[in-house]
C-alpha positions as CSV (number, residue, x, y, z in Angstrom):
1,M,0.0,-0.1,0.0
2,I,1.1,3.7,-0.5
3,P,0.5,6.8,1.6
4,M,-2.2,9.1,0.6
5,T,-1.1,10.7,-2.7
6,A,-1.4,14.4,-3.1
7,A,-4.2,15.3,-5.4
8,P,-3.3,17.1,-8.8
9,P,-3.8,20.9,-8.7
10,D,-7.4,22.0,-9.5
11,R,-6.3,23.8,-12.5
12,L,-5.2,20.4,-14.2
13,P,-7.8,18.3,-16.2
14,L,-9.3,15.1,-14.8
15,P,-8.9,12.1,-17.1
16,L,-12.1,11.2,-19.2
17,L,-12.0,7.3,-19.1
18,T,-14.1,4.6,-20.7
19,T,-15.8,2.0,-18.6
20,E,-13.4,-0.5,-20.0
21,A,-10.4,1.6,-18.8
22,R,-11.8,2.1,-15.4
23,V,-12.2,-1.7,-15.0
24,V,-8.7,-2.3,-16.0
25,L,-7.1,0.4,-13.9
26,R,-9.0,-0.9,-10.8
27,N,-8.1,-4.5,-11.5
28,R,-4.4,-3.9,-12.4
29,Y,-3.0,-0.4,-11.8
30,L,-4.7,1.8,-8.9
31,A,-2.6,1.4,-5.8
32,K,-4.3,0.8,-2.4
33,R,-4.0,3.7,-0.2
34,R,-2.8,3.5,3.5
35,G,-4.8,5.6,5.9
36,A,-8.0,5.6,3.7
37,T,-10.5,3.1,2.2
38,G,-10.3,1.8,-1.2
39,R,-7.7,2.6,-4.0
40,E,-6.2,5.8,-5.5
41,T,-8.3,7.3,-8.2
42,P,-6.9,7.6,-11.8
43,A,-6.2,11.2,-11.4
44,H,-4.1,10.4,-8.2
45,M,-2.4,7.6,-10.2
46,F,-1.2,9.9,-12.9
47,W,-0.2,12.6,-10.4
48,R,1.8,9.9,-8.5
49,I,3.6,8.9,-11.8
50,A,4.1,12.5,-13.0
51,T,5.5,13.7,-9.8
52,D,7.9,10.9,-9.3
53,I,9.3,11.0,-12.9
54,A,9.5,14.7,-12.7
55,S,11.8,14.4,-9.7
56,A,14.5,13.1,-12.0
57,E,14.9,16.6,-13.1
58,L,16.8,17.5,-9.9
59,R,19.6,15.4,-10.9
60,Y,20.6,17.9,-13.6
61,S,21.6,21.5,-13.7
62,K,19.1,24.3,-13.7
63,R,19.8,24.8,-17.4
64,S,18.5,21.2,-18.2
65,R,15.5,20.9,-16.0
66,L,12.0,21.4,-17.3
67,P,9.9,24.0,-15.5
68,H,6.8,22.7,-13.9
69,A,7.6,19.0,-15.2
70,A,5.2,17.4,-13.0
71,S,2.2,19.4,-14.3
72,R,3.2,18.9,-17.8
73,F,3.8,15.1,-17.5
74,Y,0.3,14.8,-15.6
75,E,-1.5,16.7,-18.3
76,M,0.0,14.6,-21.1
77,M,-1.2,11.3,-19.3
78,A,-4.6,12.6,-18.1
79,R,-5.6,13.9,-21.5
80,L,-4.6,10.3,-22.8
81,D,-2.2,11.6,-25.3
82,F,0.6,9.7,-24.2
83,L,1.1,6.6,-21.7
84,P,4.2,4.9,-20.6
85,N,4.5,1.0,-20.4
86,S,2.7,-0.7,-17.6
87,P,5.4,-1.1,-15.1
88,T,5.7,2.7,-15.1
89,L,2.0,3.0,-14.6
90,M,2.1,0.5,-11.7
91,N,5.3,1.0,-9.9
92,A,6.3,4.7,-10.4
93,G,6.2,6.5,-6.9
94,R,5.7,3.1,-5.0
95,S,8.1,0.9,-3.1
96,L,8.8,-1.5,-6.0
97,Q,10.0,1.3,-8.4
98,Q,10.8,-1.0,-11.3
99,L,9.6,0.8,-14.4
100,S,10.7,-1.1,-17.5
101,A,8.9,-3.6,-19.5
102,C,11.7,-5.0,-21.7
103,F,14.6,-7.2,-20.6
104,V,17.1,-9.6,-22.3
105,L,19.1,-12.0,-20.4
106,P,22.1,-13.9,-21.5
107,V,22.1,-17.7,-21.6
108,E,25.5,-19.4,-21.7
109,D,26.4,-23.0,-22.3
110,S,27.0,-24.1,-18.7
111,L,24.6,-25.3,-16.0
112,A,25.7,-22.6,-13.6
113,S,25.0,-19.8,-16.3
114,I,21.7,-21.3,-17.1
115,L,20.6,-21.5,-13.5
116,E,21.8,-18.0,-12.9
117,S,19.6,-16.8,-15.9
118,V,16.5,-18.6,-14.3
119,K,17.3,-16.9,-11.2
120,S,17.5,-13.4,-12.9
121,Q,14.4,-14.1,-14.9
122,A,12.4,-14.8,-11.7
123,L,13.6,-11.4,-10.1
124,V,12.6,-9.6,-13.4
125,H,9.2,-11.3,-13.6
126,Q,8.6,-10.5,-10.0
127,S,9.5,-6.8,-10.5
128,G,6.8,-6.6,-13.4
129,G,9.0,-7.1,-16.7
130,G,9.2,-9.5,-19.4
131,T,12.2,-11.4,-20.7
132,G,13.9,-12.5,-23.9
133,F,16.4,-15.0,-24.3
134,S,18.7,-16.5,-27.1
135,F,19.2,-20.2,-26.3
136,N,21.6,-20.6,-29.3
137,R,24.8,-20.9,-27.4
138,I,23.5,-24.1,-25.6
139,R,24.8,-27.2,-27.0
140,P,22.5,-29.6,-28.8
141,R,20.8,-32.5,-27.7
142,H,23.0,-35.6,-27.6
143,D,26.2,-33.6,-27.7
144,L,29.0,-34.5,-25.4
145,V,29.1,-33.3,-21.7
146,A,32.9,-33.7,-21.0
147,S,32.5,-33.0,-17.1
148,T,30.1,-35.9,-16.6
149,N,31.0,-38.0,-19.7
150,G,27.3,-37.9,-20.6
151,M,25.0,-36.5,-23.1
152,A,23.5,-33.0,-23.4
153,S,19.9,-32.6,-23.2
154,G,19.7,-29.6,-25.4
155,P,18.2,-26.1,-25.3
156,I,14.4,-27.1,-25.3
157,S,14.8,-29.2,-22.1
158,F,16.2,-26.1,-20.3
159,M,13.6,-23.9,-21.9
160,R,11.0,-25.9,-20.0
161,V,12.8,-24.8,-16.8
162,F,12.4,-21.1,-17.8
163,N,8.7,-21.8,-18.6
164,L,8.0,-23.5,-15.2
165,T,9.7,-20.7,-13.4
166,T,7.3,-18.3,-15.0
167,D,4.4,-20.1,-13.8
168,V,5.1,-19.9,-10.2
169,I,6.2,-16.1,-10.4
170,K,3.4,-13.6,-10.5
171,Q,4.6,-10.2,-11.6
172,G,4.4,-7.5,-8.9
173,G,1.0,-9.1,-7.9
174,A,-0.8,-8.1,-11.2
175,R,1.2,-9.3,-14.2
176,R,1.9,-12.9,-15.3
177,G,5.4,-13.2,-16.8
178,A,6.0,-13.3,-20.6
179,N,9.1,-14.6,-22.4
180,M,10.7,-14.6,-25.8
181,G,12.7,-17.8,-26.7
182,I,14.8,-17.5,-29.8
183,L,16.9,-20.1,-31.7
184,Q,18.9,-19.4,-34.7
185,I,18.2,-21.4,-38.0
186,D,21.5,-23.0,-38.1
187,H,21.3,-24.6,-34.6
188,P,21.2,-28.4,-34.8
189,D,18.0,-28.6,-32.8
190,I,16.2,-26.1,-35.0
191,L,13.5,-28.7,-36.3
192,D,12.5,-29.6,-32.8
193,F,12.3,-26.0,-31.8
194,I,10.1,-25.3,-34.8
195,A,7.7,-28.0,-34.0
196,L,7.6,-27.1,-30.2
197,K,4.5,-25.2,-30.0
198,R,2.5,-27.5,-32.2
199,N,1.8,-29.2,-28.9
200,P,-0.5,-26.6,-27.1
201,A,0.7,-27.7,-23.8
202,E,4.5,-26.8,-24.5
203,M,6.0,-23.5,-23.4
204,T,2.7,-21.8,-22.5
205,N,4.6,-18.9,-21.0
206,F,6.9,-18.4,-24.1
207,N,6.6,-16.7,-27.6
208,L,9.0,-18.4,-29.9
209,S,10.9,-16.9,-32.8
210,V,13.5,-18.3,-35.1
211,G,16.5,-16.3,-36.0
212,L,16.8,-16.1,-39.8
213,T,20.1,-15.0,-41.5
214,R,20.7,-13.7,-45.0
215,S,22.5,-16.7,-45.9
216,F,19.8,-19.1,-44.9
217,M,17.4,-17.0,-46.9
218,R,19.7,-17.2,-50.0
219,A,19.9,-20.9,-49.5
220,R,16.1,-21.2,-49.5
221,K,15.7,-19.1,-52.7
222,Q,18.4,-21.1,-54.5
223,N,17.0,-24.5,-53.1
224,R,20.5,-25.4,-51.6
225,F,21.4,-27.2,-48.6
226,Y,22.9,-25.2,-45.5
227,A,25.0,-26.3,-42.5
228,L,23.8,-26.8,-39.0
229,I,26.6,-25.6,-36.6
230,N,27.5,-27.1,-33.0
231,P,27.6,-23.8,-30.9
232,R,30.0,-25.6,-28.7
233,T,32.7,-26.4,-31.3
234,G,31.7,-24.0,-34.1
235,L,31.7,-26.9,-36.6
236,A,29.2,-28.0,-39.0
237,V,27.4,-31.3,-38.0
238,K,25.1,-31.8,-40.6
239,R,23.7,-30.2,-43.9
240,I,20.0,-30.1,-44.7
241,S,17.6,-28.4,-47.2
242,A,16.8,-24.8,-46.4
243,R,13.6,-25.0,-48.4
244,M,12.6,-28.1,-46.2
245,V,13.4,-26.1,-43.1
246,F,11.5,-23.0,-44.2
247,D,8.5,-25.1,-45.2
248,R,8.4,-26.7,-41.6
249,L,8.5,-23.2,-40.2
250,V,5.7,-22.1,-42.4
251,D,3.7,-25.3,-41.5
252,A,4.1,-24.5,-37.9
253,A,3.3,-20.9,-38.0
254,W,0.0,-21.8,-40.0
255,E,-0.9,-24.3,-37.4
256,S,-0.2,-22.6,-34.2
257,G,0.8,-19.0,-34.9
258,E,4.4,-19.9,-33.9
259,P,7.3,-19.6,-34.3
260,G,7.4,-16.2,-35.5
261,V,10.7,-15.0,-37.2
262,L,13.4,-12.4,-36.5
263,F,15.8,-11.2,-39.4
264,L,18.9,-11.2,-37.4
265,D,21.2,-9.6,-40.0
266,T,18.5,-6.8,-40.6
267,I,18.4,-6.2,-36.8
268,N,22.2,-5.9,-36.5
269,R,22.6,-3.6,-39.5
270,A,20.7,-1.1,-37.4
271,N,22.4,-2.0,-34.2
272,P,23.5,1.5,-32.8
273,T,26.3,0.1,-30.6
274,P,27.9,-2.9,-32.6
275,R,31.1,-2.6,-30.7
276,L,29.3,-3.8,-27.6
277,G,28.2,-7.0,-29.2
278,R,25.8,-8.7,-31.7
279,I,22.0,-8.5,-30.9
280,E,20.6,-12.0,-30.6
281,A,17.3,-11.5,-28.8
282,T,14.3,-9.3,-28.3
283,N,11.7,-8.6,-25.6
284,P,8.5,-10.8,-25.4
285,C,6.7,-9.2,-28.2
286,G,9.7,-8.9,-30.6
287,E,9.7,-4.9,-31.0
288,Q,12.8,-4.1,-28.9
289,P,15.9,-6.0,-29.8
290,L,18.5,-5.6,-27.0
291,L,21.8,-6.7,-25.9
292,P,22.2,-9.0,-22.8
293,F,21.2,-7.3,-19.6
294,E,19.8,-4.2,-21.3
295,S,16.3,-3.1,-20.7
296,C,14.2,-0.6,-22.3
297,T,11.3,1.6,-21.1
298,L,8.5,2.3,-23.8
299,G,5.7,4.7,-24.2
300,S,3.2,5.3,-26.7
301,I,1.4,8.6,-28.1
302,N,-2.3,8.2,-28.9
303,V,-2.3,9.7,-32.4
304,S,-6.0,9.5,-32.7
305,N,-6.2,12.4,-30.1
306,F,-4.3,14.8,-32.6
307,V,-7.0,15.3,-35.2
308,L,-8.2,18.8,-36.0
309,E,-11.7,19.3,-37.6
310,R,-11.5,21.9,-40.2
311,P,-14.2,23.2,-42.7
312,D,-12.3,21.4,-45.5
313,G,-11.9,18.3,-43.6
314,P,-9.9,16.7,-40.8
315,V,-6.3,17.1,-40.4
316,L,-3.5,15.7,-38.2
317,D,-2.1,18.5,-35.7
318,Y,1.4,18.0,-36.5
319,S,2.4,21.1,-34.3
320,R,0.7,19.7,-31.1
321,L,2.1,16.2,-31.8
322,G,5.7,17.5,-32.1
323,E,5.4,19.2,-28.7
324,T,4.1,15.9,-27.2
325,V,6.8,13.9,-28.8
326,E,9.6,16.1,-27.2
327,L,7.9,15.9,-23.8
328,A,7.4,12.2,-24.0
329,V,11.1,11.7,-24.9
330,R,12.1,13.5,-21.9
331,F,9.6,11.6,-19.8
332,L,11.1,8.3,-20.9
333,D,14.7,9.6,-20.4
334,N,13.8,10.4,-16.9
335,V,12.2,7.0,-16.2
336,I,15.8,5.4,-16.8
337,D,17.1,7.6,-13.8
338,R,14.1,7.0,-11.6
339,N,14.1,3.2,-12.2
340,R,15.1,0.8,-9.5
341,Y,16.6,-2.1,-11.6
342,P,16.2,-5.8,-10.4
343,L,19.9,-6.5,-11.1
344,A,22.9,-4.5,-10.9
345,E,24.0,-5.7,-14.5
346,I,20.8,-4.7,-15.9
347,E,21.3,-1.1,-14.3
348,A,24.8,-0.8,-15.8
349,A,23.8,-2.1,-19.2
350,T,20.7,0.1,-19.5
351,K,22.5,3.2,-18.3
352,R,25.2,2.6,-20.9
353,T,23.0,2.9,-23.9
354,R,19.9,4.6,-22.3
355,K,17.5,3.0,-24.8
356,I,14.0,4.2,-24.8
357,G,11.2,3.3,-27.2
358,L,8.5,5.9,-28.1
359,G,5.9,4.7,-30.4
360,I,2.2,5.2,-31.3
361,M,-1.2,3.7,-30.7
362,G,-4.5,4.6,-32.1
363,F,-3.4,4.6,-35.5
364,A,-6.5,2.8,-36.9
365,D,-8.7,5.2,-35.2
366,L,-6.6,8.1,-36.7
367,L,-7.3,7.0,-40.1
368,I,-11.0,6.6,-39.3
369,R,-11.0,10.3,-38.1
370,L,-9.1,11.4,-41.2
371,R,-11.8,9.3,-43.3
372,I,-9.1,7.1,-44.7
373,P,-9.6,3.2,-45.0
374,Y,-6.8,1.3,-43.4
375,D,-6.4,-1.0,-46.4
376,S,-5.7,1.7,-48.9
377,D,-2.5,3.3,-50.5
378,Q,-3.6,6.6,-48.9
379,A,-3.3,4.9,-45.4
380,L,0.2,3.9,-46.2
381,A,1.1,7.4,-47.3
382,V,-0.2,8.7,-44.0
383,A,1.7,6.1,-42.0
384,R,5.1,7.1,-43.9
385,R,4.6,10.9,-43.1
386,L,3.4,10.0,-39.6
387,M,6.4,7.8,-38.7
388,Q,9.0,9.9,-40.4
389,F,7.8,12.9,-38.6
390,L,7.9,11.1,-35.2
391,K,11.3,9.7,-35.6
392,S,12.7,13.1,-36.7
393,Q,11.1,14.9,-33.7
394,A,12.1,12.2,-31.3
395,H,15.7,12.3,-32.6
396,R,15.8,16.1,-32.2
397,A,14.5,15.9,-28.7
398,S,17.2,13.3,-27.7
399,H,19.8,15.4,-29.3
400,R,18.7,18.4,-27.3
401,L,18.9,16.2,-24.0
402,A,22.3,15.1,-25.2
403,E,23.3,18.7,-25.3
404,E,21.9,19.4,-21.8
405,R,22.7,16.2,-20.1
406,G,25.4,14.4,-22.1
407,P,25.1,11.6,-24.6
408,Y,24.6,8.0,-23.8
409,P,28.1,6.7,-22.6
410,A,28.4,3.8,-25.2
411,L,28.1,6.5,-28.0
412,H,30.4,5.5,-30.7
413,R,31.2,8.9,-32.5
414,D,32.1,7.0,-35.7
415,R,28.8,5.7,-35.9
416,A,26.6,8.4,-34.6
417,H,23.1,8.7,-35.6
418,T,22.3,10.8,-38.7
419,S,20.6,13.4,-36.6
420,G,23.8,13.9,-34.5
421,I,24.7,12.9,-31.0
422,L,21.7,11.6,-29.0
423,R,21.0,11.0,-25.3
424,N,19.6,7.6,-26.3
425,A,20.8,4.9,-28.3
426,T,17.5,4.0,-29.6
427,V,14.4,6.3,-29.5
428,T,11.6,5.1,-31.5
429,T,10.0,1.6,-31.6
430,I,6.4,0.5,-32.0
431,A,4.9,-1.7,-29.2
432,P,1.6,-3.7,-29.1
433,T,0.0,-1.3,-26.5
434,G,-2.5,-4.2,-25.6
435,T,-3.5,-2.9,-22.3
436,I,-2.5,0.8,-22.5
437,S,-4.5,1.3,-25.5
438,I,-7.7,0.1,-23.4
439,I,-6.7,2.8,-20.9
440,A,-6.5,5.4,-23.7
441,G,-9.5,4.3,-25.3
442,C,-8.1,3.8,-28.7
443,S,-7.0,1.1,-31.2
444,P,-3.8,-0.8,-30.3
445,G,-0.6,0.1,-31.7
446,I,-0.6,0.3,-35.5
447,E,-3.2,-2.5,-35.9
448,P,-6.3,-2.3,-37.8
449,I,-9.4,-2.6,-35.6
450,Y,-9.9,-6.4,-34.8
451,A,-13.7,-6.3,-35.0
452,I,-16.6,-3.8,-34.7
453,Q,-17.6,-5.7,-31.6
454,T,-14.7,-7.1,-29.6
455,V,-14.6,-9.5,-26.6
456,R,-11.4,-9.2,-24.8
457,T,-10.3,-11.8,-21.9
458,V,-8.5,-9.7,-19.2
459,L,-7.0,-10.5,-15.9
460,N,-8.8,-13.3,-14.1
461,G,-10.8,-14.3,-17.1
462,R,-13.1,-11.4,-17.1
463,Q,-14.4,-10.7,-20.5
464,L,-14.9,-7.0,-21.6
465,V,-17.3,-6.3,-24.4
466,T,-16.6,-3.2,-26.5
467,R,-18.1,-1.8,-29.7
468,H,-16.1,0.6,-31.7
469,P,-17.2,4.0,-30.5
470,L,-16.4,5.8,-33.8
471,F,-18.6,3.4,-35.6
472,M,-21.4,3.7,-33.2
473,R,-21.2,7.4,-33.5
474,M,-21.2,7.5,-37.2
475,A,-23.9,4.7,-37.2
476,R,-26.1,7.1,-35.2
477,V,-25.3,10.0,-37.4
478,E,-26.4,7.9,-40.4
479,G,-29.7,6.9,-38.6
480,L,-29.0,3.3,-38.8
481,D,-31.0,0.8,-37.0
482,L,-28.7,-0.2,-34.1
483,D,-30.5,-3.2,-32.8
484,R,-30.4,-4.7,-36.4
485,I,-26.9,-4.0,-36.5
486,Q,-26.2,-5.5,-33.2
487,T,-27.6,-8.8,-34.4
488,H,-24.9,-8.8,-37.0
489,L,-22.1,-7.7,-34.6
490,D,-22.9,-10.6,-32.4
491,A,-22.3,-13.0,-35.4
492,A,-19.5,-11.8,-37.3
493,P,-16.4,-9.4,-36.8
494,S,-16.8,-7.4,-40.2
495,I,-19.3,-5.4,-41.7
496,R,-17.9,-5.4,-45.3
497,D,-20.8,-7.5,-46.6
498,V,-23.7,-6.0,-44.8
499,P,-25.8,-4.1,-47.4
500,T,-27.8,-2.3,-44.9
501,I,-24.8,-0.3,-43.8
502,P,-23.7,2.5,-46.2
503,S,-20.7,1.5,-48.5
504,H,-18.7,4.4,-47.3
505,L,-19.0,3.2,-43.6
506,R,-18.0,-0.4,-44.8
507,L,-15.0,0.7,-46.4
508,L,-14.0,2.9,-43.5
509,F,-14.1,0.2,-40.8
510,P,-12.0,-2.7,-42.3
511,T,-11.1,-5.3,-39.6
512,A,-7.9,-7.2,-39.2
513,H,-9.3,-10.0,-41.4
514,D,-10.5,-7.6,-44.2
515,V,-7.1,-6.5,-44.6
516,A,-5.1,-8.5,-47.3
517,P,-1.8,-10.1,-45.7
518,E,0.4,-8.1,-48.1
519,H,-1.0,-4.9,-47.0
520,H,-0.5,-5.8,-43.4
521,V,3.2,-6.6,-44.2
522,R,3.6,-3.4,-46.2
523,M,2.1,-1.3,-43.5
524,Q,4.7,-3.0,-40.9
525,A,7.4,-2.1,-43.3
526,I,6.7,1.5,-43.5
527,F,6.7,1.9,-39.6
528,Q,9.9,-0.3,-39.5
529,R,11.8,2.2,-42.0
530,Y,11.5,4.9,-39.3
531,S,11.8,2.9,-36.1
532,D,15.2,2.6,-34.4
533,S,14.2,-0.6,-32.8
534,G,11.4,-3.0,-34.1
535,V,7.7,-3.1,-34.8
536,S,5.2,-5.1,-33.0
537,K,2.4,-6.2,-35.5
538,T,0.4,-9.3,-36.1
539,I,-0.4,-10.3,-39.7
540,N,-4.0,-11.5,-39.0
541,L,-5.1,-14.3,-41.2
542,P,-8.6,-15.8,-41.5
543,S,-9.1,-19.4,-40.6
544,T,-9.2,-20.2,-44.3
545,A,-5.8,-18.8,-45.0
546,T,-3.3,-21.2,-46.9
547,R,0.3,-22.1,-46.1
548,Q,1.2,-20.4,-49.2
549,E,-0.2,-17.1,-47.9
550,V,1.9,-17.4,-44.7
551,A,5.1,-18.2,-46.9
552,R,4.5,-15.1,-49.0
553,A,3.9,-12.9,-46.0
554,L,7.4,-14.1,-44.4
555,L,9.1,-13.7,-47.8
556,L,7.8,-10.2,-48.3
557,A,8.6,-9.1,-44.9
558,H,12.3,-10.1,-45.4
559,E,12.3,-8.2,-48.8
560,L,10.9,-5.1,-47.4
561,G,13.4,-4.8,-44.6
562,C,11.1,-5.8,-41.6
563,K,13.1,-7.1,-38.5
564,G,10.7,-9.8,-37.7
565,L,7.3,-11.1,-38.5
566,T,4.4,-12.7,-36.6
567,V,1.4,-14.3,-38.4
568,F,-1.8,-15.4,-36.7
569,R,-4.4,-17.6,-38.4
570,S,-7.7,-17.2,-36.5
571,G,-8.8,-20.1,-34.5
572,S,-5.3,-21.8,-34.5
573,R,-4.9,-21.1,-30.7
574,A,-7.6,-22.0,-28.3
575,D,-6.6,-19.4,-25.7
576,Q,-6.4,-16.2,-27.9
577,V,-7.2,-13.0,-26.0
578,L,-9.4,-11.3,-28.7
579,S,-12.5,-12.7,-30.2
580,C,-15.8,-11.3,-31.8
581,T,-18.1,-13.0,-29.7
582,K,-18.1,-14.6,-26.0
583,T,-17.8,-18.1,-27.6
584,K,-16.5,-17.7,-31.0
585,S,-12.9,-16.6,-32.3
586,C,-12.8,-14.5,-35.4
């Protein structure tokens, strides 16, 4: 419990929250208050966070401090223009004070290292973070263990230990741990890894990704064999068909949605600190490639809040958006100083590069407000201009902070960012924003809307039924029979084929499965072009999608420079979070 938190000044706005947002906040975020009954209010929560993060300003000279920082941070959050990742919302100004969502931990090829990583994972999960691991250094199954004269059990056996540990650690009392497990395509156990999630009982606390290389992709294209390499010896142990392995990967992704893929060479071409090492792993949702022991604090701007209605039509308010970007970058940099890290190694690695990840949410809602269908070339053009602007403004803000406070310590001046010396090695990323988008009352990340009516399973199995507010508002303006529409919404996610709804509305509200897989990938690629880190996006496919469509999506993502890809065919997972009715996946 926390003491009574001071209320925000009366001149500051109170947050206007949806019913769904209030349910999520009460269940997961609002602190119990010592000396009073019940929990803090949402306004108290935002003021708690704002005052705590603003206190980092005192570390620096008066020249580099932001006047009235707490009030400005509060207003940015209370207006739902920007929200930080969940650990910051939960823990800032409280005893735990662990504020990062993303961590990568090393796993070396020894029992002592593996068990030390399990211990570190448990501490990170207990503090509210998620973890990513590369298991590529662990020797393959049946390899020699010289110390015992026995046979190695391989990386998958040890992954099960990490998975079990997650089962018994409840994050901060409110979040269940999440993990990313990665194995490179040339590891001898790669076929077993690819098939792992075809058993729904396996690795239930892990997302899995295969690390693909340029040499493998060339071998697949040329229909050649490639070498599997024992990481203990560095020697080839076998040569197998690249096309066969790729087809196995496609089959598994089609069947279960996993594994996803990471294009490791693409990731490392954008590595801002290559002299510190090669990046081999990401956070659980794949958008944050990190070096061992690095963490990253994320935050997202709700771009649907920045639309101006003008006589000649709606436009995006780039001026106000730019001001918010600059304030959000400062907020996230302050978080690094206010963070209480679960391990000393994590603190050292994080402060060496000071990585932050500023992204967006509400992109689908923005397009609707601009009267632009998501699955159109015009939407791709909006994405390009928006993300290009976000990156340039965010880098400018990080550069100004570097001038005031100094650059990140690991800055390699021979490989400085094109925008100059920065305070943060990475500045932009696109996160999934699953829960904070509910709080903000907007569509998640850069995804299209999942359905006009969505049933979301949240903590403790509670179901939240939501109907897209912009659709409902426009339907009322059009004078549509909402009871008749509701009958359809209960039965299907899409309105594309409902003749009683005007065609312009049907075009304006494409759902995830109305959007062609190629368009999904092209949208991701545009955002990736202007993201320092990665992009979390799901290529949603209908249940009728073929393996060939999955393969085409993976190949197009590689061709267009994406850092990774996740496909999900509806109904391929029994426990999916989103559905269109209380009993039916869509």
